[in-house]
VEXTI-440846 format. One record per residue (C-alpha): residue number from 1; z, x, y. Coordinates in steps of 0.1 Angstrom, whole numbers, plus 5000, padded with zeros to 4 digits. Layout:
<nodes>
(node NUM; (Z; X; Y)),
...
</nodes>
This chain:
<nodes>
(node 1; (5000; 5000; 5000)),
(node 2; (5010; 5027; 5024)),
(node 3; (4977; 5047; 5019)),
(node 4; (4956; 5015; 5023)),
(node 5; (4973; 5006; 5056)),
(node 6; (4969; 5041; 5069)),
(node 7; (4932; 5042; 5060)),
(node 8; (4925; 5008; 5077)),
(node 9; (4944; 5016; 5109)),
(node 10; (4930; 5052; 5112)),
(node 11; (4895; 5037; 5112)),
(node 12; (4904; 5014; 5142)),
(node 13; (4922; 5037; 5166)),
(node 14; (4911; 5065; 5189)),
(node 15; (4940; 5088; 5179)),
(node 16; (4942; 5087; 5141)),
(node 17; (4965; 5117; 5140)),
(node 18; (4993; 5097; 5156)),
(node 19; (4992; 5069; 5130)),
(node 20; (5025; 5068; 5110)),
(node 21; (5035; 5045; 5082)),
(node 22; (5071; 5043; 5068)),
(node 23; (5077; 5024; 5037)),
(node 24; (5110; 5006; 5030)),
(node 25; (5114; 4988; 4996)),
(node 26; (5137; 4960; 4987)),
(node 27; (5140; 4938; 4956)),
(node 28; (5117; 4910; 4968)),
(node 29; (5097; 4927; 4996)),
(node 30; (5081; 4959; 5009)),
(node 31; (5083; 4967; 5046)),
(node 32; (5056; 4989; 5061)),
(node 33; (5065; 5001; 5096)),
(node 34; (5034; 5011; 5115)),
(node 35; (5034; 5033; 5146)),
(node 36; (5004; 5042; 5167)),
(node 37; (4998; 5058; 5200)),
(node 38; (5006; 5035; 5230)),
(node 39; (4970; 5034; 5240)),
(node 40; (4959; 5022; 5206)),
(node 41; (4984; 4994; 5203)),
(node 42; (4959; 4968; 5216)),
(node 43; (4933; 4978; 5191)),
(node 44; (4957; 4973; 5162)),
(node 45; (4970; 4940; 5175)),
(node 46; (4937; 4925; 5188)),
(node 47; (4932; 4894; 5208)),
(node 48; (4959; 4869; 5200)),
(node 49; (4970; 4890; 5171)),
(node 50; (4939; 4885; 5151)),
(node 51; (4934; 4921; 5140)),
(node 52; (4971; 4924; 5130)),
(node 53; (4969; 4892; 5110)),
(node 54; (4938; 4904; 5092)),
(node 55; (4955; 4937; 5084)),
(node 56; (4985; 4919; 5069)),
(node 57; (4962; 4896; 5049)),
(node 58; (4943; 4926; 5034)),
(node 59; (4974; 4945; 5025)),
(node 60; (4990; 4915; 5009)),
(node 61; (4958; 4907; 4989)),
(node 62; (4957; 4943; 4976)),
(node 63; (4991; 4942; 4959)),
(node 64; (4982; 4942; 4922)),
(node 65; (5008; 4933; 4896)),
(node 66; (5036; 4935; 4922)),
(node 67; (5052; 4902; 4930)),
(node 68; (5070; 4916; 4960)),
(node 69; (5059; 4904; 4994)),
(node 70; (5045; 4930; 5018)),
(node 71; (5056; 4928; 5054)),
(node 72; (5037; 4949; 5080)),
(node 73; (5056; 4955; 5112)),
(node 74; (5039; 4971; 5142)),
(node 75; (5066; 4992; 5160)),
(node 76; (5064; 5008; 5194)),
</nodes>
């Protein structure tokens, strides 16, 4: 999951070297904290959150065999 999120976001931003993803695991969920450069925040969120919603959908659809929910948090 972490590598998928990094790959998607690095393709969207102008400063891919500043993309950081931290993974926190729980019993029923996985939290992926995403950090990008301040100038790239708008590109990751998109108009009315459409890009962020699409990223979350793709990451959740990619969980194979794992019943835990994946939560993508975009952190400043």
